[in-house]
PDB file of N, CA, C and O in Angstrom:
ATOM      1  N   MET A   1       2.359  -4.850 -17.985  1.00  0.00           N
ATOM      2  CA  MET A   1       3.005  -4.155 -16.702  1.00  0.00           C
ATOM      3  C   MET A   1       2.355  -5.153 -15.328  1.00  0.00           C
ATOM      4  O   MET A   1       1.704  -6.167 -15.076  1.00  0.00           O
ATOM      5  N   TYR A   2       3.144  -3.908 -14.658  1.00  0.00           N
ATOM      6  CA  TYR A   2       3.215  -5.493 -13.055  1.00  0.00           C
ATOM      7  C   TYR A   2       1.935  -4.792 -12.369  1.00  0.00           C
ATOM      8  O   TYR A   2       1.711  -5.538 -11.415  1.00  0.00           O
ATOM      9  N   LEU A   3       1.075  -3.870 -12.342  1.00  0.00           N
ATOM     10  CA  LEU A   3       0.027  -3.466 -12.648  1.00  0.00           C
ATOM     11  C   LEU A   3      -1.473  -2.585 -13.234  1.00  0.00           C
ATOM     12  O   LEU A   3      -1.723  -1.463 -13.673  1.00  0.00           O
ATOM     13  N   ASP A   4      -2.575  -4.417 -12.797  1.00  0.00           N
ATOM     14  CA  ASP A   4      -3.986  -3.522 -14.523  1.00  0.00           C
ATOM     15  C   ASP A   4      -4.872  -3.895 -13.325  1.00  0.00           C
ATOM     16  O   ASP A   4      -4.880  -4.321 -12.170  1.00  0.00           O
ATOM     17  N   LYS A   5      -5.573  -3.480 -14.297  1.00  0.00           N
ATOM     18  CA  LYS A   5      -7.044  -3.772 -13.849  1.00  0.00           C
ATOM     19  C   LYS A   5      -7.695  -4.700 -13.304  1.00  0.00           C
ATOM     20  O   LYS A   5      -8.858  -4.492 -12.956  1.00  0.00           O
ATOM     21  N   GLU A   6      -6.971  -6.165 -13.071  1.00  0.00           N
ATOM     22  CA  GLU A   6      -7.556  -7.580 -12.133  1.00  0.00           C
ATOM     23  C   GLU A   6      -6.882  -7.092 -11.417  1.00  0.00           C
ATOM     24  O   GLU A   6      -7.787  -6.842 -10.621  1.00  0.00           O
ATOM     25  N   LYS A   7      -5.935  -6.655 -10.893  1.00  0.00           N
ATOM     26  CA  LYS A   7      -4.775  -6.529  -9.785  1.00  0.00           C
ATOM     27  C   LYS A   7      -4.748  -6.184  -9.103  1.00  0.00           C
ATOM     28  O   LYS A   7      -4.488  -6.614  -7.979  1.00  0.00           O
ATOM     29  N   LYS A   8      -5.257  -4.328  -9.815  1.00  0.00           N
ATOM     30  CA  LYS A   8      -5.457  -3.776  -8.394  1.00  0.00           C
ATOM     31  C   LYS A   8      -7.557  -3.693  -7.796  1.00  0.00           C
ATOM     32  O   LYS A   8      -8.055  -2.932  -6.967  1.00  0.00           O
ATOM     33  N   GLU A   9      -8.225  -4.743  -8.604  1.00  0.00           N
ATOM     34  CA  GLU A   9      -9.719  -4.871  -8.007  1.00  0.00           C
ATOM     35  C   GLU A   9      -9.223  -6.187  -7.356  1.00  0.00           C
ATOM     36  O   GLU A   9      -9.591  -5.913  -6.214  1.00  0.00           O
ATOM     37  N   GLU A  10      -8.530  -7.695  -7.208  1.00  0.00           N
ATOM     38  CA  GLU A  10      -8.476  -8.435  -6.459  1.00  0.00           C
ATOM     39  C   GLU A  10      -7.872  -7.759  -5.410  1.00  0.00           C
ATOM     40  O   GLU A  10      -8.100  -8.400  -4.383  1.00  0.00           O
ATOM     41  N   ILE A  11      -6.957  -6.390  -5.087  1.00  0.00           N
ATOM     42  CA  ILE A  11      -5.973  -5.863  -4.494  1.00  0.00           C
ATOM     43  C   ILE A  11      -7.572  -5.067  -3.391  1.00  0.00           C
ATOM     44  O   ILE A  11      -7.875  -5.292  -2.220  1.00  0.00           O
ATOM     45  N   PHE A  12      -8.289  -4.084  -4.497  1.00  0.00           N
ATOM     46  CA  PHE A  12      -9.884  -3.799  -3.920  1.00  0.00           C
ATOM     47  C   PHE A  12     -10.415  -4.754  -3.014  1.00  0.00           C
ATOM     48  O   PHE A  12     -10.349  -4.585  -1.796  1.00  0.00           O
ATOM     49  N   GLY A  13     -11.118  -6.089  -3.722  1.00  0.00           N
ATOM     50  CA  GLY A  13     -12.409  -7.134  -3.633  1.00  0.00           C
ATOM     51  C   GLY A  13     -11.269  -7.206  -2.392  1.00  0.00           C
ATOM     52  O   GLY A  13     -11.737  -6.421  -1.567  1.00  0.00           O
ATOM     53  N   GLN A  14      -9.931  -7.776  -1.797  1.00  0.00           N
ATOM     54  CA  GLN A  14      -9.947  -8.748  -1.164  1.00  0.00           C
ATOM     55  C   GLN A  14      -9.302  -7.483   1.160  1.00  0.00           C
ATOM     56  O   GLN A  14      -9.078  -7.782   2.333  1.00  0.00           O
ATOM     57  N   TYR A  15      -9.372  -6.059   0.144  1.00  0.00           N
ATOM     58  CA  TYR A  15      -9.408  -5.909   1.973  1.00  0.00           C
ATOM     59  C   TYR A  15     -10.028  -4.458   1.454  1.00  0.00           C
ATOM     60  O   TYR A  15      -9.282  -3.586   1.899  1.00  0.00           O
ATOM     61  N   GLY A  16     -10.963  -3.942   0.785  1.00  0.00           N
ATOM     62  CA  GLY A  16     -12.088  -3.025   0.424  1.00  0.00           C
ATOM     63  C   GLY A  16     -12.950  -3.683   0.824  1.00  0.00           C
ATOM     64  O   GLY A  16     -12.773  -4.825   1.248  1.00  0.00           O
ATOM     65  N   LYS A  17     -14.144  -3.058   0.769  1.00  0.00           N
ATOM     66  CA  LYS A  17     -15.197  -3.758   1.260  1.00  0.00           C
ATOM     67  C   LYS A  17     -15.364  -4.771  -0.411  1.00  0.00           C
ATOM     68  O   LYS A  17     -15.716  -5.951  -0.424  1.00  0.00           O
ATOM     69  N   ALA A  18     -14.978  -3.865  -1.815  1.00  0.00           N
ATOM     70  CA  ALA A  18     -16.395  -4.408  -2.595  1.00  0.00           C
ATOM     71  C   ALA A  18     -14.970  -4.220  -3.503  1.00  0.00           C
ATOM     72  O   ALA A  18     -14.243  -3.626  -2.706  1.00  0.00           O
ATOM     73  N   ASN A  19     -14.253  -4.400  -4.652  1.00  0.00           N
ATOM     74  CA  ASN A  19     -14.538  -4.428  -6.661  1.00  0.00           C
ATOM     75  C   ASN A  19     -14.262  -3.455  -6.375  1.00  0.00           C
ATOM     76  O   ASN A  19     -13.154  -2.998  -6.657  1.00  0.00           O
ATOM     77  N   THR A  20     -15.144  -2.808  -5.730  1.00  0.00           N
ATOM     78  CA  THR A  20     -14.468  -1.247  -6.809  1.00  0.00           C
ATOM     79  C   THR A  20     -14.317  -0.405  -5.701  1.00  0.00           C
ATOM     80  O   THR A  20     -14.539   0.778  -5.960  1.00  0.00           O
ATOM     81  N   ASP A  21     -13.829  -0.799  -3.891  1.00  0.00           N
ATOM     82  CA  ASP A  21     -14.518   0.625  -3.439  1.00  0.00           C
ATOM     83  C   ASP A  21     -12.152   0.953  -3.308  1.00  0.00           C
ATOM     84  O   ASP A  21     -11.058   0.444  -3.063  1.00  0.00           O
ATOM     85  N   THR A  22     -12.770   1.953  -3.646  1.00  0.00           N
ATOM     86  CA  THR A  22     -11.183   1.923  -3.852  1.00  0.00           C
ATOM     87  C   THR A  22     -10.596   4.232  -3.118  1.00  0.00           C
ATOM     88  O   THR A  22      -9.784   5.151  -3.230  1.00  0.00           O
ATOM     89  N   GLY A  23     -11.480   3.907  -2.663  1.00  0.00           N
ATOM     90  CA  GLY A  23     -10.846   4.956  -1.861  1.00  0.00           C
ATOM     91  C   GLY A  23     -11.141   4.964  -0.902  1.00  0.00           C
ATOM     92  O   GLY A  23     -11.434   6.030  -0.359  1.00  0.00           O
ATOM     93  N   SER A  24     -11.243   2.987   0.191  1.00  0.00           N
ATOM     94  CA  SER A  24     -11.168   3.506   1.596  1.00  0.00           C
ATOM     95  C   SER A  24      -9.570   3.767   2.170  1.00  0.00           C
ATOM     96  O   SER A  24      -8.675   3.907   1.337  1.00  0.00           O
ATOM     97  N   ALA A  25      -9.251   3.827   3.682  1.00  0.00           N
ATOM     98  CA  ALA A  25      -7.591   3.715   4.521  1.00  0.00           C
ATOM     99  C   ALA A  25      -6.765   2.492   3.610  1.00  0.00           C
ATOM    100  O   ALA A  25      -5.710   2.367   2.988  1.00  0.00           O
ATOM    101  N   GLU A  26      -7.993   1.678   3.971  1.00  0.00           N
ATOM    102  CA  GLU A  26      -7.779   0.181   3.855  1.00  0.00           C
ATOM    103  C   GLU A  26      -7.152  -0.260   3.025  1.00  0.00           C
ATOM    104  O   GLU A  26      -6.119  -0.930   3.055  1.00  0.00           O
ATOM    105  N   SER A  27      -8.106   0.312   1.769  1.00  0.00           N
ATOM    106  CA  SER A  27      -7.804  -0.676   0.017  1.00  0.00           C
ATOM    107  C   SER A  27      -6.440   0.127  -0.631  1.00  0.00           C
ATOM    108  O   SER A  27      -5.729  -0.173  -1.590  1.00  0.00           O
ATOM    109  N   GLN A  28      -6.384   1.429   0.444  1.00  0.00           N
ATOM    110  CA  GLN A  28      -5.168   2.558  -0.554  1.00  0.00           C
ATOM    111  C   GLN A  28      -4.239   1.958  -0.395  1.00  0.00           C
ATOM    112  O   GLN A  28      -3.590   1.580  -1.370  1.00  0.00           O
ATOM    113  N   ILE A  29      -3.683   1.531   1.461  1.00  0.00           N
ATOM    114  CA  ILE A  29      -2.418   1.178   2.282  1.00  0.00           C
ATOM    115  C   ILE A  29      -2.368   0.074   1.622  1.00  0.00           C
ATOM    116  O   ILE A  29      -1.178  -0.124   1.376  1.00  0.00           O
ATOM    117  N   ALA A  30      -3.463  -1.360   0.893  1.00  0.00           N
ATOM    118  CA  ALA A  30      -2.864  -2.204   0.322  1.00  0.00           C
ATOM    119  C   ALA A  30      -1.940  -1.469  -0.628  1.00  0.00           C
ATOM    120  O   ALA A  30      -0.801  -1.014  -0.740  1.00  0.00           O
ATOM    121  N   LEU A  31      -2.829  -1.586  -1.100  1.00  0.00           N
ATOM    122  CA  LEU A  31      -2.184  -0.435  -3.222  1.00  0.00           C
ATOM    123  C   LEU A  31      -0.832  -0.857  -2.829  1.00  0.00           C
ATOM    124  O   LEU A  31      -0.079  -1.786  -3.123  1.00  0.00           O
ATOM    125  N   PHE A  32      -0.794   0.493  -1.812  1.00  0.00           N
ATOM    126  CA  PHE A  32       0.754   1.436  -1.605  1.00  0.00           C
ATOM    127  C   PHE A  32       1.723   0.214  -0.983  1.00  0.00           C
ATOM    128  O   PHE A  32       2.777   0.600  -0.478  1.00  0.00           O
ATOM    129  N   THR A  33       1.496  -1.005  -0.979  1.00  0.00           N
ATOM    130  CA  THR A  33       1.973  -1.798  -0.189  1.00  0.00           C
ATOM    131  C   THR A  33       2.760  -2.495  -0.871  1.00  0.00           C
ATOM    132  O   THR A  33       3.976  -2.375  -1.021  1.00  0.00           O
ATOM    133  N   TYR A  34       1.566  -3.729  -1.565  1.00  0.00           N
ATOM    134  CA  TYR A  34       2.074  -3.730  -3.221  1.00  0.00           C
ATOM    135  C   TYR A  34       3.022  -3.352  -4.067  1.00  0.00           C
ATOM    136  O   TYR A  34       3.938  -3.963  -4.618  1.00  0.00           O
ATOM    137  N   ARG A  35       2.331  -1.242  -4.099  1.00  0.00           N
ATOM    138  CA  ARG A  35       3.469  -1.229  -4.874  1.00  0.00           C
ATOM    139  C   ARG A  35       5.116  -0.873  -4.484  1.00  0.00           C
ATOM    140  O   ARG A  35       6.043  -0.632  -5.257  1.00  0.00           O
ATOM    141  N   ILE A  36       5.106  -0.931  -3.083  1.00  0.00           N
ATOM    142  CA  ILE A  36       6.352  -0.293  -1.829  1.00  0.00           C
ATOM    143  C   ILE A  36       7.121  -1.695  -3.015  1.00  0.00           C
ATOM    144  O   ILE A  36       8.008  -1.624  -3.866  1.00  0.00           O
ATOM    145  N   ALA A  37       6.198  -2.942  -2.490  1.00  0.00           N
ATOM    146  CA  ALA A  37       7.443  -4.571  -2.648  1.00  0.00           C
ATOM    147  C   ALA A  37       8.217  -4.212  -3.737  1.00  0.00           C
ATOM    148  O   ALA A  37       9.439  -4.184  -3.882  1.00  0.00           O
ATOM    149  N   HIS A  38       7.205  -3.914  -4.555  1.00  0.00           N
ATOM    150  CA  HIS A  38       7.619  -4.392  -6.880  1.00  0.00           C
ATOM    151  C   HIS A  38       9.003  -2.861  -6.451  1.00  0.00           C
ATOM    152  O   HIS A  38      10.141  -2.833  -6.920  1.00  0.00           O
ATOM    153  N   LEU A  39       8.525  -2.013  -5.680  1.00  0.00           N
ATOM    154  CA  LEU A  39       9.444  -0.813  -6.508  1.00  0.00           C
ATOM    155  C   LEU A  39      10.507  -1.309  -5.490  1.00  0.00           C
ATOM    156  O   LEU A  39      11.710  -1.322  -5.746  1.00  0.00           O
ATOM    157  N   THR A  40      10.057  -1.648  -4.513  1.00  0.00           N
ATOM    158  CA  THR A  40      11.501  -1.815  -3.765  1.00  0.00           C
ATOM    159  C   THR A  40      13.083  -2.899  -4.192  1.00  0.00           C
ATOM    160  O   THR A  40      14.310  -2.898  -4.295  1.00  0.00           O
ATOM    161  N   GLU A  41      11.526  -3.904  -4.335  1.00  0.00           N
ATOM    162  CA  GLU A  41      13.069  -5.011  -5.729  1.00  0.00           C
ATOM    163  C   GLU A  41      13.088  -4.114  -6.729  1.00  0.00           C
ATOM    164  O   GLU A  41      14.250  -3.713  -6.660  1.00  0.00           O
ATOM    165  N   HIS A  42      12.485  -3.424  -7.774  1.00  0.00           N
ATOM    166  CA  HIS A  42      13.461  -2.409  -8.562  1.00  0.00           C
ATOM    167  C   HIS A  42      14.590  -1.686  -7.678  1.00  0.00           C
ATOM    168  O   HIS A  42      15.664  -1.731  -8.279  1.00  0.00           O
ATOM    169  N   VAL A  43      14.694  -0.961  -6.302  1.00  0.00           N
ATOM    170  CA  VAL A  43      15.144  -0.453  -6.655  1.00  0.00           C
ATOM    171  C   VAL A  43      16.406  -1.585  -6.140  1.00  0.00           C
ATOM    172  O   VAL A  43      17.445  -1.477  -6.791  1.00  0.00           O
ATOM    173  N   LYS A  44      16.405  -2.574  -5.119  1.00  0.00           N
ATOM    174  CA  LYS A  44      17.522  -3.882  -5.057  1.00  0.00           C
ATOM    175  C   LYS A  44      18.400  -3.997  -5.715  1.00  0.00           C
ATOM    176  O   LYS A  44      19.592  -4.112  -5.430  1.00  0.00           O
ATOM    177  N   ALA A  45      17.505  -3.961  -7.378  1.00  0.00           N
ATOM    178  CA  ALA A  45      18.515  -4.505  -8.802  1.00  0.00           C
ATOM    179  C   ALA A  45      19.178  -3.726 -10.177  1.00  0.00           C
ATOM    180  O   ALA A  45      19.934  -3.820 -11.144  1.00  0.00           O
ATOM    181  N   ASN A  46      18.017  -2.694  -9.236  1.00  0.00           N
ATOM    182  CA  ASN A  46      19.085  -0.665 -10.456  1.00  0.00           C
ATOM    183  C   ASN A  46      19.220   0.136  -9.054  1.00  0.00           C
ATOM    184  O   ASN A  46      18.204   0.778  -8.786  1.00  0.00           O
ATOM    185  N   HIS A  47      20.565   0.258  -7.835  1.00  0.00           N
ATOM    186  CA  HIS A  47      21.001   1.314  -6.958  1.00  0.00           C
ATOM    187  C   HIS A  47      21.351   2.741  -7.426  1.00  0.00           C
ATOM    188  O   HIS A  47      21.587   3.792  -6.830  1.00  0.00           O
ATOM    189  N   LYS A  48      21.294   2.379  -8.711  1.00  0.00           N
ATOM    190  CA  LYS A  48      21.327   3.811  -9.294  1.00  0.00           C
ATOM    191  C   LYS A  48      20.679   5.089 -10.173  1.00  0.00           C
ATOM    192  O   LYS A  48      21.068   6.101 -10.755  1.00  0.00           O
ATOM    193  N   ASP A  49      18.736   3.965  -9.717  1.00  0.00           N
ATOM    194  CA  ASP A  49      18.016   4.954 -10.070  1.00  0.00           C
ATOM    195  C   ASP A  49      17.628   5.723  -9.453  1.00  0.00           C
ATOM    196  O   ASP A  49      16.500   5.404  -9.077  1.00  0.00           O
ATOM    197  N   PHE A  50      17.989   6.834  -9.014  1.00  0.00           N
ATOM    198  CA  PHE A  50      17.265   7.660  -7.844  1.00  0.00           C
ATOM    199  C   PHE A  50      15.731   8.265  -7.405  1.00  0.00           C
ATOM    200  O   PHE A  50      15.035   8.593  -6.444  1.00  0.00           O
ATOM    201  N   VAL A  51      15.790   8.100  -9.461  1.00  0.00           N
ATOM    202  CA  VAL A  51      13.775   8.957  -9.558  1.00  0.00           C
ATOM    203  C   VAL A  51      13.688   7.649  -8.866  1.00  0.00           C
ATOM    204  O   VAL A  51      14.786   7.688  -8.311  1.00  0.00           O
ATOM    205  N   THR A  52      13.270   6.736  -8.571  1.00  0.00           N
ATOM    206  CA  THR A  52      12.575   5.372  -8.272  1.00  0.00           C
ATOM    207  C   THR A  52      12.876   5.059  -6.434  1.00  0.00           C
ATOM    208  O   THR A  52      12.276   4.408  -5.579  1.00  0.00           O
ATOM    209  N   THR A  53      13.804   5.692  -6.441  1.00  0.00           N
ATOM    210  CA  THR A  53      14.323   5.670  -5.170  1.00  0.00           C
ATOM    211  C   THR A  53      13.668   7.089  -4.214  1.00  0.00           C
ATOM    212  O   THR A  53      13.607   6.982  -2.989  1.00  0.00           O
ATOM    213  N   ARG A  54      13.249   8.260  -4.845  1.00  0.00           N
ATOM    214  CA  ARG A  54      13.165   9.250  -4.630  1.00  0.00           C
ATOM    215  C   ARG A  54      11.401   8.566  -4.910  1.00  0.00           C
ATOM    216  O   ARG A  54      11.801   7.500  -4.441  1.00  0.00           O
ATOM    217  N   SER A  55      10.340   8.354  -5.145  1.00  0.00           N
ATOM    218  CA  SER A  55       8.894   7.449  -5.487  1.00  0.00           C
ATOM    219  C   SER A  55       8.857   6.858  -4.882  1.00  0.00           C
ATOM    220  O   SER A  55       7.650   6.672  -4.734  1.00  0.00           O
ATOM    221  N   LEU A  56       9.852   5.654  -3.611  1.00  0.00           N
ATOM    222  CA  LEU A  56      10.001   4.236  -3.230  1.00  0.00           C
ATOM    223  C   LEU A  56       9.835   5.320  -1.927  1.00  0.00           C
ATOM    224  O   LEU A  56       8.869   5.043  -1.217  1.00  0.00           O
ATOM    225  N   THR A  57      10.681   6.602  -1.466  1.00  0.00           N
ATOM    226  CA  THR A  57      10.714   6.682  -0.738  1.00  0.00           C
ATOM    227  C   THR A  57       8.709   8.215  -0.947  1.00  0.00           C
ATOM    228  O   THR A  57       7.671   7.565  -0.823  1.00  0.00           O
ATOM    229  N   ARG A  58       8.607   8.847  -1.046  1.00  0.00           N
ATOM    230  CA  ARG A  58       7.320   8.953  -1.154  1.00  0.00           C
ATOM    231  C   ARG A  58       5.727   8.407  -0.801  1.00  0.00           C
ATOM    232  O   ARG A  58       4.868   8.979  -0.130  1.00  0.00           O
ATOM    233  N   LEU A  59       5.660   7.091  -1.503  1.00  0.00           N
ATOM    234  CA  LEU A  59       5.175   6.857  -1.807  1.00  0.00           C
ATOM    235  C   LEU A  59       5.470   6.104  -0.785  1.00  0.00           C
ATOM    236  O   LEU A  59       5.074   5.077  -1.338  1.00  0.00           O
ATOM    237  N   VAL A  60       5.961   5.591   0.620  1.00  0.00           N
ATOM    238  CA  VAL A  60       6.107   5.022   2.002  1.00  0.00           C
ATOM    239  C   VAL A  60       6.126   6.054   2.810  1.00  0.00           C
ATOM    240  O   VAL A  60       5.932   5.654   3.958  1.00  0.00           O
ATOM    241  N   GLY A  61       6.294   7.409   2.754  1.00  0.00           N
ATOM    242  CA  GLY A  61       5.151   8.738   3.616  1.00  0.00           C
ATOM    243  C   GLY A  61       4.560   8.942   3.528  1.00  0.00           C
ATOM    244  O   GLY A  61       4.026   9.603   4.418  1.00  0.00           O
ATOM    245  N   LYS A  62       3.638   8.541   1.922  1.00  0.00           N
ATOM    246  CA  LYS A  62       1.723   8.742   2.404  1.00  0.00           C
ATOM    247  C   LYS A  62       1.172   6.399   2.706  1.00  0.00           C
ATOM    248  O   LYS A  62       0.258   5.578   2.624  1.00  0.00           O
ATOM    249  N   ARG A  63       2.231   6.536   2.956  1.00  0.00           N
ATOM    250  CA  ARG A  63       1.181   5.120   3.072  1.00  0.00           C
ATOM    251  C   ARG A  63       1.312   5.151   4.937  1.00  0.00           C
ATOM    252  O   ARG A  63       0.632   4.457   5.693  1.00  0.00           O
ATOM    253  N   ARG A  64       2.370   6.149   5.345  1.00  0.00           N
ATOM    254  CA  ARG A  64       2.469   6.119   6.946  1.00  0.00           C
ATOM    255  C   ARG A  64       1.321   7.321   7.541  1.00  0.00           C
ATOM    256  O   ARG A  64       0.725   7.259   8.617  1.00  0.00           O
ATOM    257  N   ALA A  65       1.179   8.767   6.167  1.00  0.00           N
ATOM    258  CA  ALA A  65       0.122   9.403   6.001  1.00  0.00           C
ATOM    259  C   ALA A  65      -0.951   8.457   6.521  1.00  0.00           C
ATOM    260  O   ALA A  65      -1.360   8.564   7.677  1.00  0.00           O
ATOM    261  N   LEU A  66      -1.334   7.687   5.824  1.00  0.00           N
ATOM    262  CA  LEU A  66      -2.837   7.845   6.153  1.00  0.00           C
ATOM    263  C   LEU A  66      -3.146   6.506   7.018  1.00  0.00           C
ATOM    264  O   LEU A  66      -4.308   6.445   7.420  1.00  0.00           O
ATOM    265  N   LEU A  67      -1.801   4.789   7.580  1.00  0.00           N
ATOM    266  CA  LEU A  67      -2.045   4.716   7.839  1.00  0.00           C
ATOM    267  C   LEU A  67      -2.001   5.304   9.599  1.00  0.00           C
ATOM    268  O   LEU A  67      -2.447   4.458  10.374  1.00  0.00           O
ATOM    269  N   ASN A  68      -1.479   6.747  10.327  1.00  0.00           N
ATOM    270  CA  ASN A  68      -1.640   7.293  11.423  1.00  0.00           C
ATOM    271  C   ASN A  68      -3.198   7.481  11.233  1.00  0.00           C
ATOM    272  O   ASN A  68      -4.148   6.737  11.478  1.00  0.00           O
ATOM    273  N   TYR A  69      -3.126   8.495  10.813  1.00  0.00           N
ATOM    274  CA  TYR A  69      -4.918   9.188   9.967  1.00  0.00           C
ATOM    275  C   TYR A  69      -5.719   7.860  10.741  1.00  0.00           C
ATOM    276  O   TYR A  69      -6.231   7.957  11.856  1.00  0.00           O
ATOM    277  N   LEU A  70      -5.714   6.651   9.936  1.00  0.00           N
ATOM    278  CA  LEU A  70      -6.383   5.392  10.213  1.00  0.00           C
ATOM    279  C   LEU A  70      -6.744   4.759  11.736  1.00  0.00           C
ATOM    280  O   LEU A  70      -7.720   4.186  12.220  1.00  0.00           O
ATOM    281  N   LYS A  71      -4.828   5.367  12.437  1.00  0.00           N
ATOM    282  CA  LYS A  71      -4.843   4.656  14.192  1.00  0.00           C
ATOM    283  C   LYS A  71      -5.906   6.301  14.859  1.00  0.00           C
ATOM    284  O   LYS A  71      -6.946   6.249  15.516  1.00  0.00           O
ATOM    285  N   ASP A  72      -5.211   7.501  14.415  1.00  0.00           N
ATOM    286  CA  ASP A  72      -5.558   8.297  14.994  1.00  0.00           C
ATOM    287  C   ASP A  72      -7.896   8.566  14.718  1.00  0.00           C
ATOM    288  O   ASP A  72      -8.448   9.571  15.167  1.00  0.00           O
ATOM    289  N   ARG A  73      -8.770   7.345  13.892  1.00  0.00           N
ATOM    290  CA  ARG A  73      -9.494   7.592  13.091  1.00  0.00           C
ATOM    291  C   ARG A  73     -10.480   6.026  14.652  1.00  0.00           C
ATOM    292  O   ARG A  73     -11.144   5.817  15.668  1.00  0.00           O
ATOM    293  N   ASP A  74      -9.789   5.579  13.624  1.00  0.00           N
ATOM    294  CA  ASP A  74     -10.737   3.958  14.667  1.00  0.00           C
ATOM    295  C   ASP A  74      -9.893   2.529  14.662  1.00  0.00           C
ATOM    296  O   ASP A  74     -10.143   1.547  13.964  1.00  0.00           O
ATOM    297  N   ILE A  75      -9.029   2.653  15.445  1.00  0.00           N
ATOM    298  CA  ILE A  75      -8.061   2.057  16.492  1.00  0.00           C
ATOM    299  C   ILE A  75      -8.636   0.694  15.585  1.00  0.00           C
ATOM    300  O   ILE A  75      -8.012   0.536  14.535  1.00  0.00           O
ATOM    301  N   SER A  76      -9.784  -0.353  15.856  1.00  0.00           N
ATOM    302  CA  SER A  76      -9.578  -1.515  15.728  1.00  0.00           C
ATOM    303  C   SER A  76      -9.583  -1.937  14.244  1.00  0.00           C
ATOM    304  O   SER A  76      -9.564  -3.094  13.822  1.00  0.00           O
ATOM    305  N   ARG A  77      -9.628  -0.085  13.082  1.00  0.00           N
ATOM    306  CA  ARG A  77      -9.538  -0.829  11.654  1.00  0.00           C
ATOM    307  C   ARG A  77      -8.367  -1.015  11.385  1.00  0.00           C
ATOM    308  O   ARG A  77      -7.977  -1.767  10.492  1.00  0.00           O
ATOM    309  N   TYR A  78      -7.274   0.010  12.528  1.00  0.00           N
ATOM    310  CA  TYR A  78      -6.186  -0.428  12.534  1.00  0.00           C
ATOM    311  C   TYR A  78      -4.893  -1.590  12.537  1.00  0.00           C
ATOM    312  O   TYR A  78      -3.839  -1.964  12.024  1.00  0.00           O
ATOM    313  N   ARG A  79      -5.975  -1.815  13.612  1.00  0.00           N
ATOM    314  CA  ARG A  79      -5.007  -2.632  13.690  1.00  0.00           C
ATOM    315  C   ARG A  79      -5.816  -3.897  12.065  1.00  0.00           C
ATOM    316  O   ARG A  79      -5.342  -4.058  10.941  1.00  0.00           O
ATOM    317  N   ALA A  80      -6.864  -4.403  12.569  1.00  0.00           N
ATOM    318  CA  ALA A  80      -6.576  -5.026  11.253  1.00  0.00           C
ATOM    319  C   ALA A  80      -6.435  -4.802   9.722  1.00  0.00           C
ATOM    320  O   ALA A  80      -6.985  -5.369   8.778  1.00  0.00           O
ATOM    321  N   ILE A  81      -6.037  -4.364   9.745  1.00  0.00           N
ATOM    322  CA  ILE A  81      -5.196  -3.744   8.296  1.00  0.00           C
ATOM    323  C   ILE A  81      -3.167  -3.918   7.952  1.00  0.00           C
ATOM    324  O   ILE A  81      -2.520  -4.138   6.928  1.00  0.00           O
ATOM    325  N   ILE A  82      -2.776  -3.675   9.429  1.00  0.00           N
ATOM    326  CA  ILE A  82      -2.004  -4.064   9.502  1.00  0.00           C
ATOM    327  C   ILE A  82      -1.091  -5.502  10.231  1.00  0.00           C
ATOM    328  O   ILE A  82       0.044  -5.951  10.069  1.00  0.00           O
ATOM    329  N   LYS A  83      -2.199  -5.864  11.026  1.00  0.00           N
ATOM    330  CA  LYS A  83      -2.443  -7.675  11.017  1.00  0.00           C
ATOM    331  C   LYS A  83      -2.194  -8.665   8.983  1.00  0.00           C
ATOM    332  O   LYS A  83      -1.435  -9.411   8.364  1.00  0.00           O
ATOM    333  N   ALA A  84      -3.567  -7.833   8.839  1.00  0.00           N
ATOM    334  CA  ALA A  84      -3.703  -8.280   7.503  1.00  0.00           C
ATOM    335  C   ALA A  84      -2.616  -8.048   6.607  1.00  0.00           C
ATOM    336  O   ALA A  84      -2.217  -9.079   6.064  1.00  0.00           O
ATOM    337  N   LEU A  85      -1.976  -6.924   6.270  1.00  0.00           N
ATOM    338  CA  LEU A  85      -0.880  -7.161   5.440  1.00  0.00           C
ATOM    339  C   LEU A  85       0.459  -7.455   6.367  1.00  0.00           C
ATOM    340  O   LEU A  85       1.371  -7.757   5.597  1.00  0.00           O
ATOM    341  N   GLY A  86       0.993  -7.481   8.011  1.00  0.00           N
ATOM    342  CA  GLY A  86       2.158  -7.919   8.293  1.00  0.00           C
ATOM    343  C   GLY A  86       2.881  -7.030   8.337  1.00  0.00           C
ATOM    344  O   GLY A  86       4.038  -7.235   8.706  1.00  0.00           O
ATOM    345  N   LEU A  87       2.494  -5.858   8.010  1.00  0.00           N
ATOM    346  CA  LEU A  87       3.130  -4.501   8.541  1.00  0.00           C
ATOM    347  C   LEU A  87       4.136  -4.413  10.053  1.00  0.00           C
ATOM    348  O   LEU A  87       5.197  -3.830  10.276  1.00  0.00           O
ATOM    349  N   ARG A  88       3.305  -5.223  10.867  1.00  0.00           N
ATOM    350  CA  ARG A  88       4.473  -5.003  11.977  1.00  0.00           C
ATOM    351  C   ARG A  88       4.112  -6.363  12.645  1.00  0.00           C
ATOM    352  O   ARG A  88       3.262  -7.145  12.220  1.00  0.00           O
ATOM    353  N   LYS A  89       4.823  -6.515  13.666  1.00  0.00           N
ATOM    354  CA  LYS A  89       4.736  -7.804  14.002  1.00  0.00           C
ATOM    355  C   LYS A  89       3.941  -7.931  15.436  1.00  0.00           C
ATOM    356  O   LYS A  89       3.746  -9.037  15.938  1.00  0.00           O
TER     357      LYS A  89
END
C-alpha cells in the first residue's frame, strides 16, 4: 500500500507539531499533497480511470479549501506550508 501507518507518521511528524498531530491544517494539507501526487501519477498511466480522476479533483478541492482557511486565519502559517511543500513559486 502506498500510504501506510509509518508514511503517515512521517508526514505528520515533518509538517505537524508531532507524529500524532493528525488534525492540524498543515499536516492535512501535506497528506493531501502526497495523495494528490500519487493519484496524479496513476491517472497519467490510466487515463480512462474516471473514478480516480473524480477522486483526484475532490482531493484538490479539499486541499484548496484548507489552504483558503489557513490563509484567512493565519497568513504566516499559510506562507510556511506553501513554501515547505513548494506549491507556489
